[in-house]
C-alpha positions in Angstrom: 111.3 -89.4 -48.0 112.6 -87.2 -50.7 109.2 -87.9 -52.8 107.3 -86.8 -50.2 109.4 -83.6 -50.0 108.2 -82.9 -53.5 104.3 -83.6 -52.6 105.1 -81.2 -49.5 101.9 -78.2 -49.4 104.5 -75.2 -49.4 101.2 -73.1 -49.3 100.2 -74.8 -46.4 103.2 -74.9 -44.5 103.9 -71.5 -45.0 100.1 -70.5 -43.5 101.1 -72.7 -40.3 104.5 -70.9 -40.0 102.4 -67.5 -40.1 100.1 -68.4 -38.1 102.3 -69.5 -34.9 104.6 -66.5 -35.7 101.7 -64.1 -35.5 100.6 -65.7 -32.1 103.7 -65.2 -30.7 103.7 -62.0 -31.7 100.2 -61.6 -30.3 101.2 -63.1 -26.8 104.2 -61.4 -26.3 102.8 -58.2 -27.1 99.3 -59.0 -25.1 101.4 -60.3 -21.8 104.5 -58.6 -21.4 102.8 -55.9 -18.6 101.1 -58.6 -17.1 104.3 -60.9 -17.0 106.0 -57.9 -15.8 103.9 -56.9 -12.7 103.1 -60.1 -11.5 106.6 -62.6 -12.5 109.2 -59.9 -12.6 110.3 -60.9 -16.5 108.0 -59.1 -19.0 109.0 -62.7 -21.8 107.7 -64.9 -18.9 104.6 -66.0 -20.9 106.4 -65.6 -24.7 109.4 -67.5 -23.9 107.2 -70.2 -22.9 104.6 -70.2 -25.6 108.3 -69.8 -27.7 109.2 -73.5 -26.3 105.9 -75.4 -26.9 105.6 -73.7 -30.7 109.3 -74.9 -31.1 108.1 -78.4 -29.6 104.8 -78.2 -31.7 107.0 -77.7 -34.7 109.0 -80.3 -34.1 106.0 -82.9 -33.9 104.2 -82.0 -37.1 107.8 -82.4 -38.8 107.5 -85.7 -37.7 104.0 -86.5 -38.2 103.7 -84.8 -41.3 105.6 -87.7 -42.7 103.7 -91.0 -40.3 101.3 -92.3 -42.8 98.1 -91.5 -41.3 96.6 -94.9 -41.8 99.3 -96.4 -38.3 97.2 -94.4 -35.9 93.8 -96.6 -37.1 95.7 -99.6 -35.9 96.5 -98.0 -32.3 93.0 -96.4 -31.9 92.1 -98.2 -29.3 95.9 -97.8 -27.1 95.2 -93.9 -27.8 91.4 -94.2 -26.5 92.9 -95.9 -24.0 95.1 -94.0 -22.5 93.2 -90.5 -23.0 90.3 -91.9 -20.9 93.3 -93.0 -18.4 94.6 -89.3 -18.6 90.3 -88.1 -18.1 89.8 -90.0 -15.1 93.6 -89.1 -13.3 92.3 -85.4 -14.2 89.2 -85.9 -11.7 91.6 -88.1 -9.2 92.2 -85.6 -5.7 95.1 -84.4 -5.7 96.2 -85.5 -8.7 94.9 -83.0 -11.1 96.0 -79.4 -11.1 93.5 -76.6 -10.0 93.4 -73.4 -11.9 90.6 -70.7 -12.1 87.9 -73.0 -10.3 88.6 -75.6 -13.1 90.7 -79.2 -12.8 91.9 -79.8 -16.2 95.4 -80.1 -15.8 98.1 -83.0 -14.9 101.7 -82.0 -14.0 104.8 -84.1 -14.5 107.2 -82.1 -12.8 107.5 -78.9 -14.7 105.1 -80.5 -17.4 101.9 -79.2 -16.9 99.3 -80.5 -20.1 95.3 -80.5 -20.2 93.9 -84.5 -21.5 91.1 -82.6 -22.8 93.3 -81.3 -25.6 94.7 -84.9 -26.8 91.1 -85.6 -26.8 90.4 -83.8 -29.4 92.7 -85.2 -31.7 92.4 -88.5 -30.6 88.2 -88.4 -30.6 88.4 -87.1 -34.3 91.1 -90.2 -35.2 88.6 -93.0 -33.7 85.6 -91.4 -35.3 87.6 -91.4 -38.5 89.0 -95.0 -37.6 85.3 -96.6 -36.2 83.4 -95.2 -39.7 85.4 -95.8 -42.1 85.2 -99.8 -41.0 81.5 -99.7 -40.6 80.8 -97.9 -43.9 78.9 -100.8 -45.6 76.7 -101.2 -42.5 76.5 -97.4 -41.4 72.5 -96.7 -42.0 72.2 -99.8 -39.1 71.6 -97.8 -36.1 72.8 -100.1 -33.7 75.5 -101.7 -34.9 76.9 -99.2 -37.4 76.3 -96.1 -36.0 75.5 -96.5 -31.8 78.8 -97.9 -30.5 81.5 -94.6 -31.5 79.0 -92.3 -30.0 78.6 -94.3 -26.4 82.6 -93.7 -26.4 82.3 -90.0 -27.2 79.4 -89.7 -24.7 82.3 -91.2 -22.2 84.6 -88.9 -23.2 82.4 -85.6 -23.0 80.9 -86.1 -19.5 84.6 -86.9 -18.1 85.3 -83.5 -19.4 82.2 -82.3 -18.0 83.1 -83.1 -15.1 86.6 -80.8 -14.8 83.9 -78.8 -16.0 84.7 -78.2 -19.6 81.8 -77.7 -21.2 83.3 -75.3 -24.2 86.0 -78.3 -25.0 83.6 -81.0 -24.8 80.7 -79.1 -27.3 83.8 -78.4 -29.5 84.9 -82.3 -29.5 81.6 -82.8 -30.1 80.6 -81.0 -33.3 84.0 -82.5 -35.0 82.7 -85.9 -34.3 79.8 -84.7 -35.7 80.9 -83.2 -38.7 82.5 -86.9 -39.2 79.0 -88.1 -38.9 77.8 -86.2 -41.3 80.1 -87.3 -44.4 80.1 -90.9 -43.2 77.1 -91.7 -45.0 74.8 -92.2 -41.9 70.4 -91.7 -42.9 69.1 -88.4 -42.6 66.8 -88.9 -40.1 69.6 -90.7 -38.0 71.7 -87.6 -38.0 68.6 -85.2 -37.7 67.6 -87.3 -34.5 70.6 -87.0 -32.8 71.5 -83.6 -33.8 67.9 -82.9 -31.6 69.6 -84.8 -28.9 72.4 -83.8 -28.7 71.7 -80.0 -29.4 68.8 -80.0 -26.3 71.3 -82.3 -24.0 73.7 -79.3 -24.4 71.1 -76.7 -24.0 70.2 -78.5 -20.4 73.3 -78.7 -19.3 74.0 -74.8 -20.6 70.9 -73.7 -17.8 71.6 -76.3 -15.0 74.2 -75.4 -14.2 74.8 -71.7 -12.0 78.3 -71.1 -13.5 77.1 -71.5 -16.8 73.9 -69.9 -16.5 75.7 -66.8 -15.5 78.0 -66.8 -18.5 74.8 -67.1 -20.8 73.2 -63.9 -19.2 76.6 -62.5 -19.1 76.7 -62.5 -22.3 73.3 -61.8 -23.2 73.5 -58.7 -21.6 77.1 -57.5 -20.0 76.1 -54.5 -18.7 73.3 -55.4 -16.3 76.7 -56.5 -14.3 79.6 -54.9 -15.5 81.6 -55.3 -12.5 80.8 -58.8 -12.2 79.9 -61.3 -14.6 80.0 -58.8 -17.6 83.6 -57.4 -16.6 86.0 -59.5 -19.3 82.8 -59.2 -22.3 82.6 -54.9 -21.5 86.2 -54.6 -21.6 86.6 -57.1 -24.8 83.9 -54.3 -26.6 86.6 -51.1 -25.2 88.7 -52.6 -26.8 87.9 -53.5 -29.7 85.5 -49.8 -30.1 88.1 -48.2 -29.5 90.3 -50.0 -32.5 89.4 -47.8 -35.8 90.8 -49.1 -39.0 94.2 -49.9 -37.8 94.5 -49.6 -34.1 96.5 -48.5 -31.6 99.2 -49.2 -32.6 101.1 -53.2 -31.9 101.7 -53.0 -28.4 99.5 -49.7 -27.3 96.9 -51.5 -26.0 95.3 -50.2 -22.8 92.6 -53.1 -22.1 96.0 -55.1 -21.5 97.0 -52.9 -18.4 94.3 -55.4 -16.2 91.3 -54.3 -17.8 90.7 -57.5 -19.6 92.4 -60.4 -16.9 94.6 -63.0 -18.6 94.0 -61.2 -21.8 96.3 -63.7 -23.9 94.5 -66.1 -23.7 91.3 -67.1 -24.8 90.3 -63.1 -25.4 93.8 -62.3 -27.2 91.7 -61.6 -30.1 90.4 -58.4 -28.1 93.9 -57.5 -27.9 94.5 -58.1 -31.6 91.5 -55.7 -32.3 92.4 -52.9 -29.8 96.2 -52.9 -31.6 96.0 -53.6 -35.4 92.6 -52.8 -36.0 90.0 -53.9 -38.9 93.6 -54.5 -40.4 94.7 -56.9 -38.0 90.6 -58.7 -38.1 91.1 -59.2 -42.1 94.5 -60.9 -41.7 93.0 -63.3 -38.7 89.8 -64.7 -40.9 91.9 -64.5 -43.6 94.0 -66.8 -42.5 91.7 -69.3 -41.1 89.0 -68.8 -44.3 92.8 -69.8 -46.1 93.2 -72.8 -43.8 89.2 -74.0 -44.2 89.8 -73.7 -48.2 92.6 -75.8 -48.0 91.3 -78.3 -45.5 88.5 -78.9 -47.3 90.4 -79.2 -51.0 92.7 -81.8 -48.7 89.0 -83.5 -47.9 88.0 -83.6 -51.2 91.1 -85.3 -52.6 91.8 -87.7 -49.7 93.2 -91.2 -51.1 90.6 -93.3 -48.4 87.7 -92.8 -47.2 89.5 -92.9 -43.6 91.4 -90.1 -44.9 88.8 -88.0 -45.9 86.6 -88.6 -42.6 89.5 -87.4 -40.7 90.6 -84.7 -42.4 86.7 -83.0 -42.6 86.9 -83.6 -38.6 90.5 -81.8 -38.0 89.5 -79.1 -40.2 86.3 -78.5 -38.7 87.1 -79.2 -35.3 90.5 -75.9 -35.9 87.9 -74.1 -37.7 84.6 -74.0 -34.9 87.6 -73.7 -32.5 88.5 -69.9 -34.0 84.4 -69.6 -34.1 83.6 -70.1 -30.7 86.8 -67.7 -29.4 85.7 -64.8 -32.1 82.0 -65.4 -31.6 82.9 -65.0 -27.7 84.8 -61.7 -27.5 82.6 -60.3 -29.9 79.0 -61.2 -27.7 77.9 -63.2 -30.7 78.3 -66.7 -28.4 78.7 -67.4 -24.7 82.6 -67.6 -23.5 83.8 -70.8 -23.2 87.6 -70.5 -22.4 88.3 -71.7 -25.4 91.3 -71.0 -26.6 92.5 -69.4 -30.5 93.9 -72.5 -32.5 97.7 -71.1 -32.8 97.1 -67.6 -31.3 96.5 -67.9 -28.1 98.8 -68.5 -25.5 98.5 -72.2 -24.5 101.5 -74.8 -24.8 98.8 -78.0 -25.1 96.8 -76.4 -27.4 99.9 -74.9 -29.6 101.1 -79.1 -29.3 97.7 -80.6 -30.1 96.4 -78.4 -33.5 100.3 -78.8 -34.8 100.3 -82.5 -34.5 96.5 -82.5 -36.1 97.9 -80.0 -38.9 100.6 -82.7 -38.8 98.1 -85.3 -39.7 96.1 -83.1 -42.3 99.6 -82.5 -44.2 100.0 -86.1 -44.4 97.1 -86.8 -45.8 98.1 -83.9 -48.2 101.0 -85.2 -49.1 99.3 -88.9 -49.8 96.7 -87.5 -51.9 99.7 -85.8 -54.0 101.6 -88.8 -54.6 98.4 -90.7 -55.3 96.9 -88.3 -58.0 100.2 -88.3 -59.5 99.9 -92.0 -59.7 96.7 -92.0 -61.4 97.9 -89.2 -63.7 101.1 -91.7 -64.8 98.8 -94.5 -65.3 
């Protein structure tokens, strides 16, 4: 244990703690007015997020010292449990409905999203599957196809909730693993074309998804309806300036920007902290991306490299989706900003993912130290 402690990436650890602390601060700032009016307690959302953050950091610590290879041995169980939970969500009277979507399960006071669990489980599954198929990865039928069938099943279970954004996020992360797995370029190109066409069809096939796309393209065409959230996000961003209105001084969180502490929390960051807040948030994610790619490059095994790459891409892509949505550059998907937006399951699962990444880093440092001594 002491040897592992010496190999902890302190830079990555400090970055994670900074992002969690910043997220807690912004959750309180973005939610205290709404929480006081709705629940009579200004700290309602903050206190809950704090509990999830403490739990997540405890799990992060534990997972950081569990060899990542262990997950490969139990991957069938993890995948089976994930599919069971995703099916359970869709059972009438079992899944919990919020904002016209059924994405949650409740066990007493504990409410969580199985689709968040699917994010890390599918990355583990893809990394394990394609590391084992390395010798025949160019064989489409036996090497490439079987994990894709499982991904398709999980994607459509999540789509049924409905939650296209999370389904796309998982697909991109798994696609990134495919990209570095050694698969043929022709196979990757064909799969990318099929996936892109399928996602485009799904985006235009449902009325509510089509409304999100059209409102993102021209929110001012329906500023009191489908474009309401994005128009108010623009107002928050447009009044920010270099240093913003000051922490706690957002106007848009006063009932104008719905549930500003969730997927639109970055709008409040910009309104209150201005360009400085944007630079801080983007800087933290950029440092994470650079550190993540370094861990990917130096991972001690093919499984570790695929796993690290998938985890880094998933978290980074989720941040891109969120920031693209609040700025009107991408359609609104409801995807949260990792470690910063309010959301208990997202916080815990992201910290577990980072714990796995930390373990890959620890083992990488140990491996290269041994190589240097030999």
